[in-house]
C-alpha positions as CSV (number, residue, x, y, z in Angstrom):
1,X,29.6,-37.1,107.2
2,X,32.5,-38.5,105.2
3,X,30.1,-40.5,103.2
4,X,28.1,-37.4,102.5
5,X,31.2,-35.4,101.5
6,X,32.3,-38.2,99.3
7,X,28.9,-38.3,97.6
8,X,28.9,-34.5,97.1
9,X,32.4,-34.6,95.6
10,X,31.4,-37.4,93.3
11,X,28.4,-35.4,92.0
12,X,30.7,-32.4,91.4
13,X,33.1,-34.5,89.5
14,X,30.4,-36.0,87.3
15,X,29.1,-32.5,86.5
16,X,32.5,-31.2,85.7
17,X,33.1,-34.2,83.3
18,X,29.7,-33.6,81.7
19,X,30.4,-29.9,81.2
20,X,33.8,-30.7,79.8
21,X,32.2,-33.1,77.4
22,X,29.7,-30.5,76.3
23,X,32.4,-27.9,75.7
24,X,34.4,-30.3,73.6
25,X,31.4,-31.4,71.5
26,X,31.1,-27.9,70.0
27,X,34.6,-28.2,68.5
28,X,35.2,-30.1,65.3
29,X,36.4,-33.6,65.9
30,X,39.2,-35.3,63.9
31,X,38.0,-38.8,64.8
32,X,37.4,-40.9,61.7
33,X,38.9,-38.3,59.4
34,X,41.6,-39.3,56.9
35,X,45.0,-38.2,58.2
36,X,43.8,-37.7,61.8
37,X,46.5,-38.2,64.4
38,X,44.1,-38.3,67.3
39,X,46.0,-35.4,69.0
40,X,43.4,-33.6,71.1
41,X,45.4,-30.3,70.8
42,X,45.5,-30.4,67.0
43,X,43.7,-27.4,65.4
44,X,40.7,-28.1,63.2
45,X,41.2,-27.5,59.5
46,X,40.1,-24.0,58.3
47,X,37.2,-23.8,55.9
48,X,38.4,-23.0,52.3
49,X,36.9,-19.7,51.0
50,X,34.8,-20.0,47.9
51,X,36.3,-18.2,44.9
52,X,34.6,-15.0,44.1
53,X,32.4,-15.3,41.0
54,X,33.4,-13.0,38.1
55,X,30.9,-10.2,37.5
56,X,28.8,-10.5,34.4
57,X,26.7,-7.7,32.8
58,X,23.6,-8.5,30.8
59,X,21.3,-6.2,28.9
60,X,17.6,-7.1,28.6
61,X,15.6,-5.1,26.1
62,X,11.8,-5.5,26.3
63,X,8.4,-3.9,25.9
64,X,7.7,-3.8,29.6
65,X,7.9,-0.1,29.7
66,X,5.7,3.0,29.5
67,X,2.2,2.2,30.7
68,X,2.6,-1.6,30.3
69,X,0.5,-3.3,33.0
70,X,3.2,-5.8,33.7
71,X,6.0,-3.3,34.0
72,X,6.4,-3.5,37.8
73,X,6.0,-7.3,37.8
74,X,8.8,-7.6,35.3
75,X,11.1,-5.3,37.2
76,X,10.4,-7.3,40.4
77,X,11.4,-10.5,38.6
78,X,14.7,-8.9,37.6
79,X,15.3,-7.7,41.1
80,X,14.7,-11.2,42.5
81,X,17.2,-12.7,40.1
82,X,19.9,-10.1,40.9
83,X,19.5,-10.7,44.7
84,X,20.0,-14.4,44.1
85,X,22.8,-13.8,41.7
86,X,24.7,-10.7,42.9
87,X,27.5,-11.3,40.4
88,X,25.1,-10.8,37.5
89,X,24.3,-7.1,36.8
90,X,21.3,-6.5,34.6
91,X,20.5,-3.4,32.5
92,X,16.7,-3.2,32.2
93,X,16.3,-1.5,28.9
94,X,12.6,-0.9,28.1
95,X,10.3,0.8,25.6
96,X,6.5,0.6,25.0
97,X,5.4,-1.8,22.3
98,X,3.0,1.0,21.1
99,X,6.1,3.1,20.4
100,X,6.9,2.8,16.7
101,X,10.5,3.5,17.7
102,X,10.7,0.1,19.4
103,X,11.0,-1.8,16.1
104,X,13.5,0.7,14.8
105,X,15.7,0.4,17.8
106,X,15.7,-3.4,17.6
107,X,16.6,-3.3,14.0
108,X,19.3,-0.7,14.6
109,X,20.8,-2.6,17.5
110,X,20.8,-5.9,15.5
111,X,22.5,-4.4,12.5
112,X,25.1,-2.3,14.4
113,X,26.5,-5.1,16.6
114,X,24.7,-3.7,19.7
115,X,22.5,-6.7,20.3
116,X,20.9,-7.0,23.7
117,X,21.7,-10.3,25.4
118,X,18.0,-11.1,25.9
119,X,15.4,-9.5,23.7
120,X,11.7,-9.6,24.3
121,X,10.2,-9.2,20.8
122,X,7.5,-10.2,18.4
123,X,7.2,-13.7,17.0
124,X,6.5,-13.9,13.3
125,X,7.5,-11.7,10.3
126,X,9.0,-9.0,12.5
127,X,11.7,-11.5,13.5
128,X,12.5,-12.8,10.1
129,X,15.4,-10.5,9.3
130,X,17.3,-11.0,12.6
131,X,16.7,-14.8,12.4
132,X,17.9,-15.0,8.8
133,X,20.9,-12.9,9.6
134,X,21.9,-15.3,12.4
135,X,21.6,-12.6,15.0
136,X,19.6,-14.8,17.4
137,X,20.1,-18.4,18.3
138,X,17.7,-21.4,18.1
139,X,16.8,-22.5,21.6
140,X,15.8,-26.0,20.9
141,X,19.0,-27.6,22.3
142,X,18.6,-25.6,25.6
143,X,15.0,-26.7,25.9
144,X,15.8,-30.4,25.1
145,X,18.7,-30.3,27.6
146,X,16.3,-29.3,30.4
147,X,13.1,-31.4,30.2
148,X,11.6,-30.0,33.4
149,X,11.8,-26.5,31.9
150,X,10.6,-27.5,28.5
151,X,7.7,-29.6,29.8
152,X,6.5,-26.8,32.0
153,X,5.3,-24.9,28.9
154,X,1.9,-25.4,27.3
155,X,2.6,-27.2,24.0
156,X,0.5,-24.7,22.1
157,X,2.7,-21.9,23.4
158,X,5.9,-23.4,22.1
159,X,4.2,-24.4,18.8
160,X,3.1,-20.8,18.3
161,X,6.7,-19.7,18.8
162,X,8.1,-22.1,16.1
163,X,9.6,-20.3,13.1
164,X,8.9,-21.3,9.6
165,X,12.1,-23.4,9.7
166,X,10.6,-25.5,12.5
167,X,12.9,-24.2,15.2
168,X,12.1,-22.2,18.3
169,X,14.0,-18.9,18.6
170,X,11.9,-17.3,21.3
171,X,10.4,-18.4,24.6
172,X,6.9,-16.9,25.3
173,X,5.7,-15.8,28.7
174,X,2.1,-14.9,28.2
175,X,-0.3,-15.1,25.3
176,X,-2.9,-12.6,24.3
177,X,-6.3,-12.1,22.8
178,X,-7.7,-9.0,21.1
179,X,-11.3,-8.0,20.9
180,X,-13.9,-5.4,21.0
181,X,-14.0,-4.0,24.5
182,X,-17.2,-2.3,25.4
183,X,-18.3,-0.1,28.4
184,X,-21.5,-1.9,29.5
185,X,-22.5,1.0,31.7
186,X,-22.5,3.5,28.8
187,X,-24.5,1.0,26.7
188,X,-27.1,0.5,29.5
189,X,-27.3,4.2,30.3
190,X,-28.2,5.1,26.7
191,X,-30.3,2.0,26.0
192,X,-28.0,0.6,23.3
193,X,-27.7,-3.1,22.6
194,X,-24.3,-4.6,22.7
195,X,-22.8,-4.8,19.2
196,X,-23.1,-8.5,18.6
197,X,-23.8,-8.1,14.9
198,X,-23.1,-5.5,12.2
199,X,-26.5,-3.8,12.4
200,X,-26.2,-3.4,16.2
201,X,-22.7,-2.0,15.7
202,X,-24.0,0.6,13.3
203,X,-26.8,1.5,15.6
204,X,-24.4,1.9,18.5
205,X,-22.0,4.1,16.4
206,X,-24.8,6.4,15.3
207,X,-26.4,6.7,18.8
208,X,-23.1,7.5,20.7
209,X,-21.9,9.8,18.0
210,X,-25.2,11.9,18.3
211,X,-24.7,12.0,22.1
212,X,-21.2,13.4,21.8
213,X,-19.6,10.1,23.1
214,X,-16.8,8.6,21.0
215,X,-18.3,5.4,19.7
216,X,-15.0,3.5,18.8
217,X,-11.7,4.9,20.0
218,X,-8.8,4.4,17.7
219,X,-6.1,6.3,15.8
220,X,-5.6,6.3,12.0
221,X,-1.8,6.1,12.1
222,X,-1.3,3.5,14.7
223,X,-4.3,1.6,13.4
224,X,-3.0,-1.9,14.1
225,X,-6.1,-3.2,15.9
226,X,-8.5,-1.5,13.5
227,X,-6.9,-3.1,10.4
228,X,-6.7,-6.7,11.8
229,X,-10.2,-6.8,13.2
230,X,-12.0,-5.3,10.2
231,X,-10.1,-7.6,7.8
232,X,-10.6,-10.7,10.0
233,X,-14.4,-9.8,10.4
234,X,-14.7,-9.7,6.6
235,X,-12.2,-12.4,5.4
236,X,-12.4,-14.9,8.2
237,X,-9.4,-16.9,9.4
238,X,-8.6,-18.5,6.1
239,X,-8.8,-15.3,4.1
240,X,-6.9,-13.3,6.7
241,X,-4.1,-15.9,6.7
242,X,-3.5,-15.6,2.9
243,X,-1.5,-12.4,3.2
244,X,-0.9,-10.4,0.0
245,X,1.8,-12.3,-2.0
246,X,-0.6,-14.4,-4.0
247,X,-3.0,-11.5,-4.7
248,X,-5.4,-9.3,-2.9
249,X,-8.1,-11.2,-1.1
250,X,-11.4,-9.4,-2.0
251,X,-12.7,-9.7,1.5
252,X,-9.7,-7.6,2.7
253,X,-11.2,-4.8,0.6
254,X,-14.6,-5.4,2.2
255,X,-13.1,-5.0,5.6
256,X,-11.5,-1.7,4.8
257,X,-14.7,-0.6,3.1
258,X,-16.7,-1.4,6.3
259,X,-14.2,0.7,8.3
260,X,-15.0,3.6,5.9
261,X,-18.7,3.0,6.5
262,X,-18.4,3.4,10.2
263,X,-16.1,6.4,9.8
264,X,-18.9,8.1,7.8
265,X,-21.3,7.4,10.7
266,X,-19.0,9.2,13.1
267,X,-17.3,6.2,14.7
268,X,-13.9,7.6,15.5
269,X,-12.5,10.4,17.6
270,X,-12.4,13.8,15.9
271,X,-8.7,13.9,16.4
272,X,-8.1,10.3,15.2
273,X,-5.7,11.6,12.6
274,X,-3.3,12.9,15.2
275,X,-3.6,10.8,18.3
276,X,-1.7,7.6,19.1
277,X,-2.8,4.3,20.7
278,X,-2.0,5.5,24.2
279,X,-4.4,8.5,23.8
280,X,-7.1,6.3,22.2
281,X,-6.8,4.0,25.3
282,X,-7.0,7.0,27.6
283,X,-10.3,8.1,26.0
284,X,-11.7,4.7,26.8
285,X,-10.3,4.6,30.3
286,X,-11.8,8.0,31.1
287,X,-15.2,6.9,30.0
288,X,-15.2,9.2,27.0
289,X,-15.5,6.3,24.5
290,X,-18.0,3.5,24.4
291,X,-15.8,0.9,22.6
292,X,-12.2,0.2,21.8
293,X,-10.4,-2.5,19.8
294,X,-7.5,-3.5,22.0
295,X,-5.5,-6.5,23.5
296,X,-5.8,-8.3,26.8
297,X,-2.8,-6.4,28.1
298,X,-4.7,-3.1,28.0
299,X,-7.2,-4.0,30.8
300,X,-4.7,-3.5,33.6
301,X,-4.1,0.1,32.6
302,X,-7.7,1.3,32.7
303,X,-9.4,3.1,35.6
304,X,-11.0,0.8,38.1
305,X,-14.6,1.9,37.3
306,X,-14.1,1.5,33.6
307,X,-12.4,-1.9,34.1
308,X,-15.4,-3.0,36.3
309,X,-17.9,-2.0,33.6
310,X,-16.0,-3.6,30.7
311,X,-16.7,-6.8,28.8
312,X,-15.1,-8.0,25.6
313,X,-16.7,-9.4,22.4
314,X,-15.5,-10.7,19.0
315,X,-15.8,-8.0,16.4
316,X,-19.1,-8.6,14.5
317,X,-19.0,-10.3,11.1
318,X,-19.2,-7.9,8.2
319,X,-22.1,-8.7,5.8
320,X,-21.1,-10.3,2.5
321,X,-17.8,-11.6,3.8
322,X,-16.4,-14.9,5.1
323,X,-16.2,-14.0,8.8
324,X,-18.2,-16.0,11.3
325,X,-18.6,-13.4,14.0
326,X,-16.6,-15.6,16.3
327,X,-13.2,-15.2,14.7
328,X,-10.7,-13.9,17.2
329,X,-7.2,-12.4,17.1
330,X,-4.9,-14.1,19.6
331,X,-2.0,-16.4,20.3
332,X,1.5,-16.1,21.7
333,X,2.9,-13.2,19.8
334,X,6.0,-12.3,21.8
335,X,8.9,-14.1,23.5
336,X,12.5,-13.9,24.7
337,X,15.3,-14.2,22.1
338,X,18.9,-14.8,23.0
339,X,21.5,-13.1,20.8
340,X,24.0,-15.4,19.0
341,X,26.9,-13.2,20.3
342,X,25.8,-13.9,23.9
343,X,25.3,-17.6,23.3
344,X,28.8,-17.9,21.9
345,X,30.4,-15.8,24.7
346,X,31.7,-18.3,27.3
347,X,31.6,-15.6,30.0
348,X,28.0,-14.6,29.3
349,X,26.2,-17.7,28.1
350,X,25.6,-19.5,31.5
351,X,24.4,-16.3,33.1
352,X,22.0,-15.5,30.2
353,X,20.6,-19.0,30.2
354,X,20.0,-18.8,33.9
355,X,18.2,-15.4,33.5
356,X,16.2,-16.7,30.6
357,X,15.0,-19.7,32.7
358,X,14.1,-17.4,35.6
359,X,12.1,-15.0,33.4
360,X,10.2,-17.9,31.8
361,X,9.7,-19.8,35.1
362,X,6.2,-20.6,36.3
363,X,6.4,-18.1,39.1
364,X,7.5,-15.3,36.8
365,X,4.9,-16.2,34.2
366,X,2.2,-16.2,36.8
367,X,3.2,-12.8,38.1
368,X,3.2,-11.3,34.5
369,X,-0.1,-13.0,33.6
370,X,-1.8,-11.7,36.8
371,X,-0.6,-8.2,36.0
372,X,-1.5,-8.1,32.3
373,X,-4.4,-10.6,32.1
374,X,-2.6,-12.6,29.4
375,X,-2.9,-16.3,28.8
376,X,0.0,-18.1,30.7
377,X,2.5,-19.9,28.5
378,X,3.2,-22.3,31.4
379,X,1.0,-25.3,32.1
380,X,-1.0,-25.3,35.3
381,X,-0.6,-21.6,36.0
382,X,-3.7,-19.6,36.9
383,X,-3.5,-15.8,37.2
384,X,-5.0,-14.4,40.4
385,X,-7.4,-11.6,41.0
386,X,-8.3,-10.9,37.4
387,X,-11.2,-8.5,36.6
388,X,-14.4,-9.8,35.0
389,X,-13.3,-8.4,31.7
390,X,-10.3,-10.7,31.6
391,X,-12.4,-13.7,32.5
392,X,-14.8,-12.7,29.7
393,X,-11.8,-12.6,27.4
394,X,-10.8,-16.2,28.3
395,X,-14.4,-17.3,27.7
396,X,-14.4,-15.5,24.3
397,X,-11.2,-17.4,23.4
398,X,-12.8,-20.7,24.5
399,X,-15.8,-20.2,22.3
400,X,-14.0,-18.8,19.3
401,X,-14.5,-20.4,15.9
402,X,-10.9,-19.5,15.0
403,X,-7.9,-17.9,16.6
404,X,-5.6,-16.1,14.3
405,X,-2.3,-14.2,14.8
406,X,-2.4,-10.5,13.8
407,X,-1.9,-9.4,10.2
408,X,1.4,-7.8,11.0
409,X,2.8,-11.3,11.6
410,X,1.7,-12.4,8.1
411,X,3.4,-9.6,6.1
412,X,6.6,-7.7,6.3
413,X,6.8,-4.7,8.6
414,X,7.2,-2.4,5.6
415,X,4.0,-3.9,4.1
416,X,2.0,-3.4,7.2
417,X,3.3,0.2,7.6
418,X,2.0,0.8,4.0
419,X,-1.4,-0.5,5.0
420,X,-1.4,1.8,8.0
421,X,-0.3,4.8,6.0
422,X,-3.3,4.2,3.6
423,X,-6.0,3.9,6.3
424,X,-6.7,7.7,6.5
425,X,-6.7,8.2,2.7
426,X,-9.2,5.3,2.4
427,X,-11.5,6.6,5.1
428,X,-11.5,10.1,3.6
429,X,-12.1,8.8,0.1
430,X,-8.7,9.8,-1.3
431,X,-8.0,6.2,-2.2
432,X,-10.1,3.1,-2.6
433,X,-9.5,0.0,-0.5
434,X,-8.2,-1.7,-3.6
435,X,-5.7,1.1,-4.3
436,X,-4.4,1.1,-0.7
437,X,-4.0,-2.7,-0.6
438,X,-2.3,-2.7,-4.0
439,X,0.3,-0.3,-2.8
440,X,1.0,-2.6,0.2
441,X,1.2,-5.6,-2.1
442,X,3.8,-4.0,-4.2
443,X,5.9,-3.5,-1.1
444,X,5.4,-7.1,-0.1
445,X,6.5,-8.4,-3.5
446,X,9.5,-6.2,-3.5
447,X,10.6,-7.5,-0.1
448,X,10.1,-11.1,-1.1
449,X,12.5,-10.9,-4.1
């Protein structure tokens, strides 16, 4: 009996010692720590509180507004960044790229000292003034200092972004292509061949016009896509790249003359003189137009049935010109700029660099490219769930004889606006193509002085 009691008490004692050991193991131990006295009753040192990070405010101005297909994806990227960096407050300032006021606002902000911290803007002639004025900073040092970030971009994307001085002032997210988007269902329904050459294009225009369907949706004022495609189809890549400084390329005149030829066949909407690009896109989306000249970003904004019935083709070569019929407008035409004022601001610089890297990360680029069907600027990124029209666009780019940036990247904004202003007078016969282009060249020469 005594032996049994002794054994029982021994077991109880062992259990108590085990429980005591477990209880002590949850407390911080001073053993092995510098300055430890070994006193079991000594309190563990308190954790030092991290200093609160100072709040930083950044303004991001971009074209991810209006009906832009990537608007929500961009807003989500900003929200993700703010959750991870609560001390950085972001003002998401947006306008549509199709809004002529966008360029005006950028120019006003840059000249009035109200520069956004990060600006998503056009690459090329549009940026010359703010680069020459030192309003934005070259980003080469930032790229070189972070090889993992820099090497994540497709080399072609960064090369497209290089300014004429060889420096990189903007970081692209997605590239683009432009082309002739056609509603295959309308072509099949009315027994019309796809416009793969000029004669088929004229036949399509005449047929759809007679049936009360808009053949080619496009406005006369915001005639960006009309101008660059008709000129490229006539002049080819080499002729299109010449610009206007050294004289008027004769094939530019042929391109505008060809536009007039289609106008006289009833190619454009009856209200083409008053509508804008958004309304032209709406006509196509609603199935009221058989064709539209647009960019890859437009696909996401169309109705599902229109999107499903759409393919994209190079604009057909114009007879007598230098175009091949496989010349395409495309490249990386926009990117993020950082203002010099922000870069030189010790409080803002690190936050702005952190945000820039987030917005141009592979994950963000994939989200934007998936939303707008653009060509990812990052290597190894493949957009998901794209419609067939977007895949047709990638195929078109892959088979292109040449890929050229738009005309408005080759001339000053004032020059391009002059060409635009002369589209309607040329189409209605008030001016000849030569007269319209000469007026634009005068502006170009005046701006080059």
